[in-house]
C-alpha positions in Angstrom: 7.8 -8.9 26.1 9.8 -6.4 28.1 7.9 -3.2 29.0 9.4 0.2 29.3 7.5 1.9 32.2 7.3 5.6 32.8 9.9 5.1 35.6 12.3 3.5 33.1 11.6 6.3 30.6 12.7 8.8 33.3 16.1 7.1 33.2 16.3 7.6 29.4 16.5 11.4 29.5 20.3 11.6 29.3 20.7 13.3 32.7 23.0 10.5 33.8 25.1 9.0 31.0 24.3 5.3 30.3 26.9 2.6 30.0 27.1 0.3 26.9 29.0 -3.0 27.0 29.9 -4.6 23.7 32.2 -7.5 22.9 34.3 -8.3 19.9 34.0 -11.6 18.0 36.9 -12.8 20.2 34.9 -12.0 23.3 37.0 -9.0 24.3 34.7 -6.5 26.2 34.5 -2.8 25.6 32.7 -0.4 27.9 31.7 3.2 26.9 29.4 5.9 28.2 26.7 7.3 25.9 24.5 10.3 26.2 21.2 8.8 25.2 19.1 5.7 25.3 16.1 7.0 23.3 12.7 5.5 23.4 11.6 4.4 19.9 8.7 2.0 20.7 7.9 -0.8 23.2 10.3 -3.1 21.3 13.1 -0.8 20.3 15.5 1.9 21.6 18.0 4.0 19.9 21.5 4.8 21.2 23.4 8.0 20.3 26.4 7.3 18.2 28.8 10.2 19.0 32.1 8.9 20.1 32.0 5.1 20.4 33.9 3.9 17.4 35.2 0.7 19.1 31.6 -0.2 20.1 30.5 0.3 16.5 33.2 -2.1 15.3 32.2 -4.6 17.9 28.5 -4.3 16.8 29.4 -5.3 13.3 31.2 -8.4 14.7 28.6 -9.2 17.5 25.2 -7.5 17.5 24.4 -8.2 21.1 24.9 -5.4 23.7 24.1 -4.6 27.3 23.2 -1.1 28.3 22.7 0.1 31.9 20.5 3.2 32.6 20.0 5.1 35.8 17.0 7.1 36.9 18.3 10.4 38.3 15.4 10.7 40.8 16.1 7.6 42.8 19.2 6.0 41.2 17.2 2.9 40.2 19.2 1.1 37.6 18.1 -1.2 34.7 20.0 -3.5 32.4 18.8 -3.7 28.8 19.9 -6.6 26.7 19.7 -5.5 23.1 20.4 -6.7 19.6 21.5 -4.3 16.9 19.0 -3.7 14.1 20.2 -0.8 12.0 21.6 2.8 11.9 19.7 6.0 10.9 21.3 9.3 9.9 18.1 11.1 9.1 14.4 11.1 9.9 12.2 11.5 13.0 14.2 9.4 15.4 17.5 11.0 14.4 16.1 14.5 14.6 14.5 13.8 18.0 17.8 12.5 19.3 19.7 15.4 17.9 17.3 17.9 19.6 17.6 16.1 22.9 21.4 15.9 22.6 21.5 19.7 22.0 19.4 20.2 25.2 21.7 18.0 27.2 24.7 19.9 25.9 23.1 23.2 26.7 22.4 22.2 30.3 26.0 21.2 30.7 27.4 24.3 29.1 28.8 22.3 26.2 27.0 23.6 23.2 28.6 22.7 19.9 30.7 19.9 21.5 28.4 17.0 21.0 27.7 15.8 17.4 25.2 13.0 16.6 26.7 10.8 13.9 23.8 8.3 13.8 20.9 6.8 15.8 21.8 3.2 16.4 18.5 1.2 16.6 18.3 -1.9 18.8 15.6 -4.4 19.5 15.0 -5.0 23.2 15.6 -8.6 24.2 15.1 -8.1 28.0 15.0 -5.4 30.7 16.0 -6.2 34.3 16.0 -4.0 37.4 19.4 -4.4 39.0 18.9 -2.7 42.3 
């Protein structure tokens, strides 16, 4: 089972946007940047659903995604292979993500720009250090 270490969790703070790669049922790739990869538990992460409508369409056709995260302290990068589980629009995970997103926006001087539509919950298939 993949393990999310403290060093990996440092890359999940949203300081450097993460990249999500999805594919349609025809295999056409789509790459988007997301603000958050949020720790849920040792088996799951949540991705912030703000702008990535094409990625959401792809998820409904193909639930497997790849997400790259970068630790801002040393630029170490990890690839998460994930499978979509479900969406949440309320509750502890959603509220935690919304609070973190507001903090990210405040640090960037972009208050009231980011809006969290949902927390997209994924099961972790594998984690690989890629540098």
